[in-house]
Biotite code that builds the C-alpha atoms (Angstrom):
import biotite.structure as struc

atoms = struc.array([
    struc.Atom([2.894, 11.896, 9.574], chain_id="A", res_id=1, res_name="MET", atom_name="CA", element="C"),
    struc.Atom([5.650, 12.787, 7.093], chain_id="A", res_id=2, res_name="THR", atom_name="CA", element="C"),
    struc.Atom([4.742, 14.764, 3.986], chain_id="A", res_id=3, res_name="ASP", atom_name="CA", element="C"),
    struc.Atom([5.771, 11.741, 1.887], chain_id="A", res_id=4, res_name="ARG", atom_name="CA", element="C"),
    struc.Atom([3.345, 9.333, 3.546], chain_id="A", res_id=5, res_name="THR", atom_name="CA", element="C"),
    struc.Atom([0.957, 7.911, 0.949], chain_id="A", res_id=6, res_name="VAL", atom_name="CA", element="C"),
    struc.Atom([-2.603, 6.908, 1.836], chain_id="A", res_id=7, res_name="ILE", atom_name="CA", element="C"),
    struc.Atom([-4.462, 4.720, -0.660], chain_id="A", res_id=8, res_name="VAL", atom_name="CA", element="C"),
    struc.Atom([-8.163, 4.101, -0.092], chain_id="A", res_id=9, res_name="ARG", atom_name="CA", element="C"),
    struc.Atom([-8.681, 0.947, -2.113], chain_id="A", res_id=10, res_name="THR", atom_name="CA", element="C"),
    struc.Atom([-12.484, 1.302, -2.043], chain_id="A", res_id=11, res_name="ALA", atom_name="CA", element="C"),
    struc.Atom([-12.059, 4.338, -4.331], chain_id="A", res_id=12, res_name="ASP", atom_name="CA", element="C"),
    struc.Atom([-9.980, 2.413, -6.895], chain_id="A", res_id=13, res_name="MET", atom_name="CA", element="C"),
    struc.Atom([-11.223, 0.437, -9.884], chain_id="A", res_id=14, res_name="GLU", atom_name="CA", element="C"),
    struc.Atom([-10.200, -3.188, -10.330], chain_id="A", res_id=15, res_name="TRP", atom_name="CA", element="C"),
    struc.Atom([-7.799, -3.605, -13.253], chain_id="A", res_id=16, res_name="THR", atom_name="CA", element="C"),
    struc.Atom([-8.045, -6.899, -15.175], chain_id="A", res_id=17, res_name="PRO", atom_name="CA", element="C"),
    struc.Atom([-4.706, -8.714, -15.396], chain_id="A", res_id=18, res_name="VAL", atom_name="CA", element="C"),
    struc.Atom([-3.881, -9.427, -19.073], chain_id="A", res_id=19, res_name="PRO", atom_name="CA", element="C"),
    struc.Atom([-4.207, -13.059, -20.178], chain_id="A", res_id=20, res_name="ASN", atom_name="CA", element="C"),
    struc.Atom([-5.595, -14.066, -16.770], chain_id="A", res_id=21, res_name="ALA", atom_name="CA", element="C"),
    struc.Atom([-9.416, -14.221, -16.870], chain_id="A", res_id=22, res_name="PRO", atom_name="CA", element="C"),
    struc.Atom([-11.017, -13.593, -13.505], chain_id="A", res_id=23, res_name="GLY", atom_name="CA", element="C"),
    struc.Atom([-7.872, -12.055, -11.946], chain_id="A", res_id=24, res_name="LEU", atom_name="CA", element="C"),
    struc.Atom([-8.037, -8.370, -11.035], chain_id="A", res_id=25, res_name="PHE", atom_name="CA", element="C"),
    struc.Atom([-5.626, -6.076, -9.232], chain_id="A", res_id=26, res_name="THR", atom_name="CA", element="C"),
    struc.Atom([-5.351, -2.733, -7.475], chain_id="A", res_id=27, res_name="LYS", atom_name="CA", element="C"),
    struc.Atom([-1.680, -1.741, -7.521], chain_id="A", res_id=28, res_name="LEU", atom_name="CA", element="C"),
    struc.Atom([-0.731, -0.080, -4.235], chain_id="A", res_id=29, res_name="LEU", atom_name="CA", element="C"),
    struc.Atom([3.015, 0.359, -4.453], chain_id="A", res_id=30, res_name="ARG", atom_name="CA", element="C"),
    struc.Atom([5.898, -0.552, -6.756], chain_id="A", res_id=31, res_name="THR", atom_name="CA", element="C"),
    struc.Atom([9.484, -1.175, -5.698], chain_id="A", res_id=32, res_name="ARG", atom_name="CA", element="C"),
    struc.Atom([12.775, -1.349, -7.590], chain_id="A", res_id=33, res_name="SER", atom_name="CA", element="C"),
    struc.Atom([13.493, -4.573, -9.434], chain_id="A", res_id=34, res_name="GLY", atom_name="CA", element="C"),
    struc.Atom([9.806, -5.263, -10.080], chain_id="A", res_id=35, res_name="GLY", atom_name="CA", element="C"),
    struc.Atom([8.730, -5.664, -6.455], chain_id="A", res_id=36, res_name="GLY", atom_name="CA", element="C"),
    struc.Atom([5.212, -4.513, -5.674], chain_id="A", res_id=37, res_name="ARG", atom_name="CA", element="C"),
    struc.Atom([2.357, -4.557, -3.193], chain_id="A", res_id=38, res_name="THR", atom_name="CA", element="C"),
    struc.Atom([-1.151, -5.061, -4.553], chain_id="A", res_id=39, res_name="ALA", atom_name="CA", element="C"),
    struc.Atom([-4.689, -5.920, -3.533], chain_id="A", res_id=40, res_name="LEU", atom_name="CA", element="C"),
    struc.Atom([-5.884, -8.689, -5.817], chain_id="A", res_id=41, res_name="GLN", atom_name="CA", element="C"),
    struc.Atom([-9.192, -10.394, -6.523], chain_id="A", res_id=42, res_name="ARG", atom_name="CA", element="C"),
    struc.Atom([-9.791, -13.803, -8.084], chain_id="A", res_id=43, res_name="ILE", atom_name="CA", element="C"),
    struc.Atom([-13.278, -14.923, -9.039], chain_id="A", res_id=44, res_name="ASP", atom_name="CA", element="C"),
    struc.Atom([-14.410, -18.191, -10.615], chain_id="A", res_id=45, res_name="THR", atom_name="CA", element="C"),
    struc.Atom([-17.680, -16.477, -11.605], chain_id="A", res_id=46, res_name="ASN", atom_name="CA", element="C"),
    struc.Atom([-15.657, -14.208, -13.909], chain_id="A", res_id=47, res_name="GLU", atom_name="CA", element="C"),
    struc.Atom([-13.631, -16.939, -15.569], chain_id="A", res_id=48, res_name="GLY", atom_name="CA", element="C"),
    struc.Atom([-10.829, -17.564, -13.091], chain_id="A", res_id=49, res_name="TYR", atom_name="CA", element="C"),
    struc.Atom([-9.452, -21.103, -13.124], chain_id="A", res_id=50, res_name="THR", atom_name="CA", element="C"),
    struc.Atom([-7.102, -21.943, -10.223], chain_id="A", res_id=51, res_name="PRO", atom_name="CA", element="C"),
    struc.Atom([-3.763, -23.353, -11.450], chain_id="A", res_id=52, res_name="PRO", atom_name="CA", element="C"),
    struc.Atom([-3.224, -27.039, -10.820], chain_id="A", res_id=53, res_name="THR", atom_name="CA", element="C"),
    struc.Atom([0.486, -27.285, -11.733], chain_id="A", res_id=54, res_name="ARG", atom_name="CA", element="C"),
    struc.Atom([3.149, -26.910, -9.084], chain_id="A", res_id=55, res_name="ALA", atom_name="CA", element="C"),
    struc.Atom([5.479, -23.973, -9.642], chain_id="A", res_id=56, res_name="HIS", atom_name="CA", element="C"),
    struc.Atom([7.993, -21.693, -7.965], chain_id="A", res_id=57, res_name="PHE", atom_name="CA", element="C"),
    struc.Atom([9.085, -18.075, -8.261], chain_id="A", res_id=58, res_name="HIS", atom_name="CA", element="C"),
    struc.Atom([12.643, -16.755, -8.076], chain_id="A", res_id=59, res_name="ASN", atom_name="CA", element="C"),
    struc.Atom([11.438, -13.968, -5.769], chain_id="A", res_id=60, res_name="VAL", atom_name="CA", element="C"),
    struc.Atom([9.634, -14.123, -2.446], chain_id="A", res_id=61, res_name="TYR", atom_name="CA", element="C"),
    struc.Atom([5.849, -13.994, -2.312], chain_id="A", res_id=62, res_name="GLU", atom_name="CA", element="C"),
    struc.Atom([3.714, -13.199, 0.712], chain_id="A", res_id=63, res_name="GLU", atom_name="CA", element="C"),
    struc.Atom([-0.056, -13.228, 0.851], chain_id="A", res_id=64, res_name="ILE", atom_name="CA", element="C"),
    struc.Atom([-2.692, -12.293, 3.409], chain_id="A", res_id=65, res_name="MET", atom_name="CA", element="C"),
    struc.Atom([-6.258, -13.297, 2.614], chain_id="A", res_id=66, res_name="CYS", atom_name="CA", element="C"),
    struc.Atom([-8.759, -10.500, 3.332], chain_id="A", res_id=67, res_name="VAL", atom_name="CA", element="C"),
    struc.Atom([-11.985, -11.968, 1.890], chain_id="A", res_id=68, res_name="LYS", atom_name="CA", element="C"),
    struc.Atom([-13.232, -15.408, 0.863], chain_id="A", res_id=69, res_name="GLY", atom_name="CA", element="C"),
    struc.Atom([-11.140, -18.595, 0.915], chain_id="A", res_id=70, res_name="ALA", atom_name="CA", element="C"),
    struc.Atom([-8.291, -19.856, -1.263], chain_id="A", res_id=71, res_name="MET", atom_name="CA", element="C"),
    struc.Atom([-5.840, -22.756, -1.242], chain_id="A", res_id=72, res_name="SER", atom_name="CA", element="C"),
    struc.Atom([-2.578, -23.704, -2.941], chain_id="A", res_id=73, res_name="PHE", atom_name="CA", element="C"),
    struc.Atom([-3.039, -27.447, -2.400], chain_id="A", res_id=74, res_name="ASP", atom_name="CA", element="C"),
    struc.Atom([-6.781, -28.037, -1.720], chain_id="A", res_id=75, res_name="SER", atom_name="CA", element="C"),
    struc.Atom([-5.820, -29.068, 1.836], chain_id="A", res_id=76, res_name="VAL", atom_name="CA", element="C"),
    struc.Atom([-4.744, -25.936, 3.713], chain_id="A", res_id=77, res_name="MET", atom_name="CA", element="C"),
    struc.Atom([-7.145, -23.038, 3.153], chain_id="A", res_id=78, res_name="TRP", atom_name="CA", element="C"),
    struc.Atom([-6.434, -19.341, 3.588], chain_id="A", res_id=79, res_name="LEU", atom_name="CA", element="C"),
    struc.Atom([-9.355, -17.365, 5.017], chain_id="A", res_id=80, res_name="GLU", atom_name="CA", element="C"),
    struc.Atom([-9.436, -13.720, 6.208], chain_id="A", res_id=81, res_name="PRO", atom_name="CA", element="C"),
    struc.Atom([-6.262, -12.751, 8.135], chain_id="A", res_id=82, res_name="VAL", atom_name="CA", element="C"),
    struc.Atom([-4.589, -16.100, 7.270], chain_id="A", res_id=83, res_name="ASP", atom_name="CA", element="C"),
    struc.Atom([-1.069, -15.563, 5.910], chain_id="A", res_id=84, res_name="TYR", atom_name="CA", element="C"),
    struc.Atom([1.584, -17.366, 3.899], chain_id="A", res_id=85, res_name="VAL", atom_name="CA", element="C"),
    struc.Atom([5.195, -16.456, 3.092], chain_id="A", res_id=86, res_name="TYR", atom_name="CA", element="C"),
    struc.Atom([6.966, -18.308, 0.272], chain_id="A", res_id=87, res_name="HIS", atom_name="CA", element="C"),
    struc.Atom([10.722, -17.675, 0.186], chain_id="A", res_id=88, res_name="PRO", atom_name="CA", element="C"),
    struc.Atom([12.303, -17.525, -3.281], chain_id="A", res_id=89, res_name="PRO", atom_name="CA", element="C"),
    struc.Atom([12.211, -20.886, -5.116], chain_id="A", res_id=90, res_name="ARG", atom_name="CA", element="C"),
    struc.Atom([9.484, -22.439, -2.952], chain_id="A", res_id=91, res_name="THR", atom_name="CA", element="C"),
    struc.Atom([7.503, -25.044, -4.898], chain_id="A", res_id=92, res_name="VAL", atom_name="CA", element="C"),
    struc.Atom([3.759, -24.631, -4.260], chain_id="A", res_id=93, res_name="HIS", atom_name="CA", element="C"),
    struc.Atom([0.426, -24.601, -6.109], chain_id="A", res_id=94, res_name="GLY", atom_name="CA", element="C"),
    struc.Atom([-0.017, -28.377, -6.378], chain_id="A", res_id=95, res_name="PHE", atom_name="CA", element="C"),
    struc.Atom([-3.806, -28.220, -6.599], chain_id="A", res_id=96, res_name="MET", atom_name="CA", element="C"),
    struc.Atom([-4.927, -24.645, -6.097], chain_id="A", res_id=97, res_name="SER", atom_name="CA", element="C"),
    struc.Atom([-8.592, -24.143, -5.314], chain_id="A", res_id=98, res_name="ALA", atom_name="CA", element="C"),
    struc.Atom([-11.064, -21.333, -4.728], chain_id="A", res_id=99, res_name="LEU", atom_name="CA", element="C"),
    struc.Atom([-14.540, -21.028, -3.234], chain_id="A", res_id=100, res_name="LYS", atom_name="CA", element="C"),
    struc.Atom([-16.099, -18.546, -5.625], chain_id="A", res_id=101, res_name="GLY", atom_name="CA", element="C"),
    struc.Atom([-14.277, -15.260, -4.939], chain_id="A", res_id=102, res_name="GLU", atom_name="CA", element="C"),
    struc.Atom([-11.307, -14.223, -2.799], chain_id="A", res_id=103, res_name="ALA", atom_name="CA", element="C"),
    struc.Atom([-9.417, -11.014, -2.134], chain_id="A", res_id=104, res_name="TRP", atom_name="CA", element="C"),
    struc.Atom([-5.853, -10.988, -0.879], chain_id="A", res_id=105, res_name="PHE", atom_name="CA", element="C"),
    struc.Atom([-3.018, -8.576, -0.253], chain_id="A", res_id=106, res_name="LEU", atom_name="CA", element="C"),
    struc.Atom([-0.031, -9.722, -2.292], chain_id="A", res_id=107, res_name="SER", atom_name="CA", element="C"),
    struc.Atom([3.581, -8.608, -1.952], chain_id="A", res_id=108, res_name="ARG", atom_name="CA", element="C"),
    struc.Atom([6.445, -9.886, -4.120], chain_id="A", res_id=109, res_name="VAL", atom_name="CA", element="C"),
    struc.Atom([10.146, -9.097, -3.973], chain_id="A", res_id=110, res_name="GLY", atom_name="CA", element="C"),
    struc.Atom([10.717, -8.634, -7.708], chain_id="A", res_id=111, res_name="GLY", atom_name="CA", element="C"),
    struc.Atom([9.323, -9.564, -11.089], chain_id="A", res_id=112, res_name="THR", atom_name="CA", element="C"),
    struc.Atom([7.008, -12.534, -10.516], chain_id="A", res_id=113, res_name="LEU", atom_name="CA", element="C"),
    struc.Atom([8.153, -15.357, -12.797], chain_id="A", res_id=114, res_name="ASP", atom_name="CA", element="C"),
    struc.Atom([6.539, -18.820, -13.044], chain_id="A", res_id=115, res_name="PHE", atom_name="CA", element="C"),
    struc.Atom([8.623, -21.978, -13.234], chain_id="A", res_id=116, res_name="ASN", atom_name="CA", element="C"),
    struc.Atom([6.475, -25.106, -13.527], chain_id="A", res_id=117, res_name="TYR", atom_name="CA", element="C"),
    struc.Atom([7.206, -28.493, -11.977], chain_id="A", res_id=118, res_name="ILE", atom_name="CA", element="C"),
    struc.Atom([5.341, -31.351, -13.695], chain_id="A", res_id=119, res_name="ASP", atom_name="CA", element="C"),
    struc.Atom([6.437, -33.996, -11.206], chain_id="A", res_id=120, res_name="GLU", atom_name="CA", element="C"),
    struc.Atom([6.865, -32.409, -7.755], chain_id="A", res_id=121, res_name="PRO", atom_name="CA", element="C"),
    struc.Atom([8.813, -34.379, -5.170], chain_id="A", res_id=122, res_name="LEU", atom_name="CA", element="C"),
    struc.Atom([6.037, -34.087, -2.559], chain_id="A", res_id=123, res_name="VAL", atom_name="CA", element="C"),
    struc.Atom([2.564, -32.564, -2.354], chain_id="A", res_id=124, res_name="ARG", atom_name="CA", element="C"),
    struc.Atom([3.438, -29.853, 0.145], chain_id="A", res_id=125, res_name="GLU", atom_name="CA", element="C"),
    struc.Atom([5.547, -26.729, -0.157], chain_id="A", res_id=126, res_name="ALA", atom_name="CA", element="C"),
    struc.Atom([9.273, -27.392, -0.438], chain_id="A", res_id=127, res_name="TYR", atom_name="CA", element="C"),
    struc.Atom([12.391, -25.550, -1.584], chain_id="A", res_id=128, res_name="ALA", atom_name="CA", element="C"),
    struc.Atom([14.321, -25.931, -4.795], chain_id="A", res_id=129, res_name="VAL", atom_name="CA", element="C"),
    struc.Atom([17.697, -25.499, -3.129], chain_id="A", res_id=130, res_name="GLY", atom_name="CA", element="C"),
    struc.Atom([17.728, -24.114, 0.437], chain_id="A", res_id=131, res_name="ARG", atom_name="CA", element="C"),
    struc.Atom([15.382, -21.736, 2.175], chain_id="A", res_id=132, res_name="TYR", atom_name="CA", element="C"),
    struc.Atom([17.060, -18.556, 3.381], chain_id="A", res_id=133, res_name="PRO", atom_name="CA", element="C"),
    struc.Atom([17.712, -19.459, 7.008], chain_id="A", res_id=134, res_name="GLU", atom_name="CA", element="C"),
    struc.Atom([16.873, -15.959, 8.192], chain_id="A", res_id=135, res_name="THR", atom_name="CA", element="C"),
    struc.Atom([13.319, -15.946, 6.743], chain_id="A", res_id=136, res_name="ARG", atom_name="CA", element="C"),
    struc.Atom([11.909, -19.423, 6.080], chain_id="A", res_id=137, res_name="PRO", atom_name="CA", element="C"),
    struc.Atom([8.590, -20.676, 4.769], chain_id="A", res_id=138, res_name="LEU", atom_name="CA", element="C"),
    struc.Atom([5.634, -19.615, 6.925], chain_id="A", res_id=139, res_name="VAL", atom_name="CA", element="C"),
    struc.Atom([2.013, -20.713, 6.822], chain_id="A", res_id=140, res_name="TYR", atom_name="CA", element="C"),
    struc.Atom([-0.018, -18.966, 9.526], chain_id="A", res_id=141, res_name="ALA", atom_name="CA", element="C"),
    struc.Atom([-3.678, -19.987, 9.760], chain_id="A", res_id=142, res_name="PRO", atom_name="CA", element="C"),
    struc.Atom([-5.693, -17.903, 12.239], chain_id="A", res_id=143, res_name="GLN", atom_name="CA", element="C"),
    struc.Atom([-2.665, -16.020, 13.590], chain_id="A", res_id=144, res_name="PRO", atom_name="CA", element="C"),
    struc.Atom([-4.866, -14.144, 16.068], chain_id="A", res_id=145, res_name="LEU", atom_name="CA", element="C"),
    struc.Atom([-6.617, -17.286, 17.307], chain_id="A", res_id=146, res_name="GLY", atom_name="CA", element="C"),
    struc.Atom([-10.347, -17.637, 17.633], chain_id="A", res_id=147, res_name="GLY", atom_name="CA", element="C"),
    struc.Atom([-10.915, -15.037, 20.375], chain_id="A", res_id=148, res_name="GLU", atom_name="CA", element="C"),
    struc.Atom([-10.426, -11.306, 20.517], chain_id="A", res_id=149, res_name="GLN", atom_name="CA", element="C"),
    struc.Atom([-7.675, -9.957, 22.735], chain_id="A", res_id=150, res_name="GLY", atom_name="CA", element="C"),
    struc.Atom([-8.546, -8.624, 26.169], chain_id="A", res_id=151, res_name="GLU", atom_name="CA", element="C"),
    struc.Atom([-7.707, -4.990, 26.881], chain_id="A", res_id=152, res_name="GLU", atom_name="CA", element="C"),
    struc.Atom([-4.553, -3.910, 25.110], chain_id="A", res_id=153, res_name="GLY", atom_name="CA", element="C"),
    struc.Atom([-3.281, -4.273, 21.540], chain_id="A", res_id=154, res_name="PRO", atom_name="CA", element="C"),
    struc.Atom([-1.941, -7.635, 20.484], chain_id="A", res_id=155, res_name="ARG", atom_name="CA", element="C"),
    struc.Atom([0.929, -7.970, 17.996], chain_id="A", res_id=156, res_name="THR", atom_name="CA", element="C"),
    struc.Atom([1.645, -11.320, 16.352], chain_id="A", res_id=157, res_name="VAL", atom_name="CA", element="C"),
    struc.Atom([4.774, -11.772, 14.185], chain_id="A", res_id=158, res_name="PRO", atom_name="CA", element="C"),
    struc.Atom([4.049, -13.539, 10.909], chain_id="A", res_id=159, res_name="LEU", atom_name="CA", element="C"),
    struc.Atom([7.362, -13.674, 9.063], chain_id="A", res_id=160, res_name="SER", atom_name="CA", element="C"),
    struc.Atom([10.465, -11.786, 10.176], chain_id="A", res_id=161, res_name="VAL", atom_name="CA", element="C"),
    struc.Atom([14.012, -11.825, 8.813], chain_id="A", res_id=162, res_name="ASP", atom_name="CA", element="C"),
    struc.Atom([16.202, -12.391, 11.847], chain_id="A", res_id=163, res_name="THR", atom_name="CA", element="C"),
    struc.Atom([19.137, -10.553, 10.256], chain_id="A", res_id=164, res_name="ASP", atom_name="CA", element="C"),
    struc.Atom([17.521, -7.404, 8.835], chain_id="A", res_id=165, res_name="SER", atom_name="CA", element="C"),
    struc.Atom([14.366, -7.168, 10.964], chain_id="A", res_id=166, res_name="GLY", atom_name="CA", element="C"),
    struc.Atom([12.269, -6.829, 7.813], chain_id="A", res_id=167, res_name="ALA", atom_name="CA", element="C"),
    struc.Atom([9.019, -8.707, 7.984], chain_id="A", res_id=168, res_name="GLY", atom_name="CA", element="C"),
    struc.Atom([5.297, -8.689, 8.645], chain_id="A", res_id=169, res_name="SER", atom_name="CA", element="C"),
    struc.Atom([3.034, -8.646, 11.698], chain_id="A", res_id=170, res_name="TRP", atom_name="CA", element="C"),
    struc.Atom([-0.699, -8.642, 12.341], chain_id="A", res_id=171, res_name="VAL", atom_name="CA", element="C"),
    struc.Atom([-1.928, -6.209, 14.980], chain_id="A", res_id=172, res_name="VAL", atom_name="CA", element="C"),
    struc.Atom([-5.266, -6.492, 16.791], chain_id="A", res_id=173, res_name="GLU", atom_name="CA", element="C"),
    struc.Atom([-6.494, -3.246, 18.360], chain_id="A", res_id=174, res_name="LEU", atom_name="CA", element="C"),
    struc.Atom([-9.482, -3.287, 20.723], chain_id="A", res_id=175, res_name="PRO", atom_name="CA", element="C"),
    struc.Atom([-11.597, -0.110, 20.573], chain_id="A", res_id=176, res_name="ALA", atom_name="CA", element="C"),
    struc.Atom([-9.782, 2.956, 21.834], chain_id="A", res_id=177, res_name="GLY", atom_name="CA", element="C"),
    struc.Atom([-6.353, 1.333, 22.102], chain_id="A", res_id=178, res_name="THR", atom_name="CA", element="C"),
    struc.Atom([-3.252, 2.476, 20.256], chain_id="A", res_id=179, res_name="SER", atom_name="CA", element="C"),
    struc.Atom([-0.163, 0.941, 18.682], chain_id="A", res_id=180, res_name="TYR", atom_name="CA", element="C"),
    struc.Atom([2.964, 2.667, 17.421], chain_id="A", res_id=181, res_name="THR", atom_name="CA", element="C"),
    struc.Atom([4.615, 0.927, 14.463], chain_id="A", res_id=182, res_name="PRO", atom_name="CA", element="C"),
    struc.Atom([8.279, 0.114, 14.872], chain_id="A", res_id=183, res_name="GLY", atom_name="CA", element="C"),
    struc.Atom([10.535, 1.741, 12.350], chain_id="A", res_id=184, res_name="GLY", atom_name="CA", element="C"),
    struc.Atom([13.389, 4.136, 11.833], chain_id="A", res_id=185, res_name="HIS", atom_name="CA", element="C"),
    struc.Atom([15.055, 6.182, 9.129], chain_id="A", res_id=186, res_name="GLU", atom_name="CA", element="C"),
    struc.Atom([16.324, 3.138, 7.214], chain_id="A", res_id=187, res_name="SER", atom_name="CA", element="C"),
    struc.Atom([12.972, 1.303, 7.180], chain_id="A", res_id=188, res_name="VAL", atom_name="CA", element="C"),
    struc.Atom([9.883, 1.766, 5.036], chain_id="A", res_id=189, res_name="ASP", atom_name="CA", element="C"),
    struc.Atom([6.570, 1.053, 6.746], chain_id="A", res_id=190, res_name="VAL", atom_name="CA", element="C"),
    struc.Atom([3.536, -0.364, 4.951], chain_id="A", res_id=191, res_name="GLU", atom_name="CA", element="C"),
    struc.Atom([0.243, -1.235, 6.602], chain_id="A", res_id=192, res_name="PHE", atom_name="CA", element="C"),
    struc.Atom([-3.228, -2.287, 5.499], chain_id="A", res_id=193, res_name="PHE", atom_name="CA", element="C"),
    struc.Atom([-6.412, -1.971, 7.544], chain_id="A", res_id=194, res_name="VAL", atom_name="CA", element="C"),
    struc.Atom([-7.939, -5.441, 7.276], chain_id="A", res_id=195, res_name="VAL", atom_name="CA", element="C"),
    struc.Atom([-11.007, -4.866, 9.457], chain_id="A", res_id=196, res_name="THR", atom_name="CA", element="C"),
    struc.Atom([-12.460, -1.924, 11.351], chain_id="A", res_id=197, res_name="GLY", atom_name="CA", element="C"),
    struc.Atom([-10.936, 1.546, 11.175], chain_id="A", res_id=198, res_name="SER", atom_name="CA", element="C"),
    struc.Atom([-8.093, 3.437, 12.820], chain_id="A", res_id=199, res_name="VAL", atom_name="CA", element="C"),
    struc.Atom([-6.897, 7.000, 13.089], chain_id="A", res_id=200, res_name="THR", atom_name="CA", element="C"),
    struc.Atom([-3.361, 7.860, 12.072], chain_id="A", res_id=201, res_name="TYR", atom_name="CA", element="C"),
    struc.Atom([-2.019, 11.376, 12.670], chain_id="A", res_id=202, res_name="ALA", atom_name="CA", element="C"),
    struc.Atom([-5.595, 12.647, 12.908], chain_id="A", res_id=203, res_name="GLY", atom_name="CA", element="C"),
    struc.Atom([-6.726, 10.938, 9.702], chain_id="A", res_id=204, res_name="THR", atom_name="CA", element="C"),
    struc.Atom([-9.401, 8.248, 9.774], chain_id="A", res_id=205, res_name="VAL", atom_name="CA", element="C"),
    struc.Atom([-8.378, 5.154, 7.821], chain_id="A", res_id=206, res_name="LEU", atom_name="CA", element="C"),
    struc.Atom([-11.262, 2.863, 6.980], chain_id="A", res_id=207, res_name="GLU", atom_name="CA", element="C"),
    struc.Atom([-11.169, -0.868, 6.290], chain_id="A", res_id=208, res_name="GLU", atom_name="CA", element="C"),
    struc.Atom([-9.268, -1.503, 3.064], chain_id="A", res_id=209, res_name="GLY", atom_name="CA", element="C"),
    struc.Atom([-6.931, 1.513, 3.397], chain_id="A", res_id=210, res_name="THR", atom_name="CA", element="C"),
    struc.Atom([-3.247, 1.047, 2.551], chain_id="A", res_id=211, res_name="PHE", atom_name="CA", element="C"),
    struc.Atom([-0.540, 3.332, 3.924], chain_id="A", res_id=212, res_name="VAL", atom_name="CA", element="C"),
    struc.Atom([3.085, 3.636, 2.856], chain_id="A", res_id=213, res_name="PHE", atom_name="CA", element="C"),
    struc.Atom([5.436, 5.734, 5.001], chain_id="A", res_id=214, res_name="SER", atom_name="CA", element="C"),
    struc.Atom([9.035, 5.840, 3.729], chain_id="A", res_id=215, res_name="PRO", atom_name="CA", element="C"),
    struc.Atom([11.983, 5.965, 6.109], chain_id="A", res_id=216, res_name="GLY", atom_name="CA", element="C"),
    struc.Atom([9.919, 7.400, 8.942], chain_id="A", res_id=217, res_name="ARG", atom_name="CA", element="C"),
    struc.Atom([11.186, 8.196, 12.412], chain_id="A", res_id=218, res_name="SER", atom_name="CA", element="C"),
    struc.Atom([10.204, 5.688, 15.061], chain_id="A", res_id=219, res_name="SER", atom_name="CA", element="C"),
    struc.Atom([7.758, 6.410, 17.868], chain_id="A", res_id=220, res_name="GLY", atom_name="CA", element="C"),
    struc.Atom([5.990, 9.383, 16.309], chain_id="A", res_id=221, res_name="THR", atom_name="CA", element="C"),
    struc.Atom([2.627, 8.347, 14.845], chain_id="A", res_id=222, res_name="GLU", atom_name="CA", element="C"),
    struc.Atom([0.452, 5.804, 16.673], chain_id="A", res_id=223, res_name="PRO", atom_name="CA", element="C"),
    struc.Atom([-2.474, 3.926, 15.195], chain_id="A", res_id=224, res_name="LEU", atom_name="CA", element="C"),
    struc.Atom([-5.618, 4.298, 17.298], chain_id="A", res_id=225, res_name="VAL", atom_name="CA", element="C"),
    struc.Atom([-8.627, 2.008, 16.902], chain_id="A", res_id=226, res_name="ALA", atom_name="CA", element="C"),
    struc.Atom([-11.782, 3.993, 16.241], chain_id="A", res_id=227, res_name="ALA", atom_name="CA", element="C"),
    struc.Atom([-15.281, 3.066, 17.476], chain_id="A", res_id=228, res_name="ASP", atom_name="CA", element="C"),
    struc.Atom([-14.700, -0.687, 17.356], chain_id="A", res_id=229, res_name="GLY", atom_name="CA", element="C"),
    struc.Atom([-11.867, -3.179, 17.209], chain_id="A", res_id=230, res_name="ALA", atom_name="CA", element="C"),
    struc.Atom([-9.506, -3.158, 14.240], chain_id="A", res_id=231, res_name="ALA", atom_name="CA", element="C"),
    struc.Atom([-7.021, -5.545, 12.653], chain_id="A", res_id=232, res_name="VAL", atom_name="CA", element="C"),
    struc.Atom([-4.012, -4.111, 10.815], chain_id="A", res_id=233, res_name="VAL", atom_name="CA", element="C"),
    struc.Atom([-1.474, -5.956, 8.645], chain_id="A", res_id=234, res_name="TYR", atom_name="CA", element="C"),
    struc.Atom([1.925, -4.297, 9.182], chain_id="A", res_id=235, res_name="MET", atom_name="CA", element="C"),
    struc.Atom([5.141, -4.696, 7.193], chain_id="A", res_id=236, res_name="THR", atom_name="CA", element="C"),
    struc.Atom([8.641, -3.226, 7.599], chain_id="A", res_id=237, res_name="LEU", atom_name="CA", element="C"),
    struc.Atom([10.857, -3.219, 4.508], chain_id="A", res_id=238, res_name="LEU", atom_name="CA", element="C"),
    struc.Atom([14.366, -1.971, 3.740], chain_id="A", res_id=239, res_name="PRO", atom_name="CA", element="C"),
    struc.Atom([14.212, 1.670, 2.721], chain_id="A", res_id=240, res_name="LYS", atom_name="CA", element="C"),
    struc.Atom([14.293, 2.526, -0.967], chain_id="A", res_id=241, res_name="GLU", atom_name="CA", element="C"),
    struc.Atom([15.092, 5.817, -2.669], chain_id="A", res_id=242, res_name="GLY", atom_name="CA", element="C"),
    struc.Atom([12.724, 8.614, -3.550], chain_id="A", res_id=243, res_name="ASP", atom_name="CA", element="C"),
    struc.Atom([11.591, 6.742, -6.659], chain_id="A", res_id=244, res_name="ASP", atom_name="CA", element="C"),
    struc.Atom([10.325, 3.726, -4.672], chain_id="A", res_id=245, res_name="ALA", atom_name="CA", element="C"),
])
């Protein structure tokens, strides 16, 4: 592990209420230049959250993995734990958002998250205002690991990957005692989040809910090893940023 690797145990953090958004809480995990950030967020109808019902788009990308509860952008397709969605910039969504009480999700955005509302959307499913970037299109991935646990070795499922840069996200299932070495190199930042179970990383035990950021690491040096039981890890590779990232 490099001396600049950051380990964030989200269970030790307090939820911060988001201003002017009753029932929305956040744990900020990492900020990036231009307003980009990674955060664990919680929405709860029991604490005043009202799901938006107006379609909208952002001028930056947004990717979400549900880690607890159930949530929907259109009241048709539901995101449950480990379900994932990637909205490229200027993707219209949120036609009839809904929530079943409380949900937690890992949220990553590529810049300052703006809201541009569409009162009369063209259709009632996600679509682009303009063109999707061909190298990283819209992705909705329900149950990316399927309904059954993998057999003996680790299983890696790509979620959304830019075919030009290689940046993107994967979900990794690790049966007990197995290991997985994240891809990466000096020009790539690695982020991962332990969704379920626990893993060891460079001799450190990382429990469920732990976030790790390793900037510009060398590839093939630090494997993740599932601890006593199986584990699921959400892995992301991003273009490297400077020391102030």
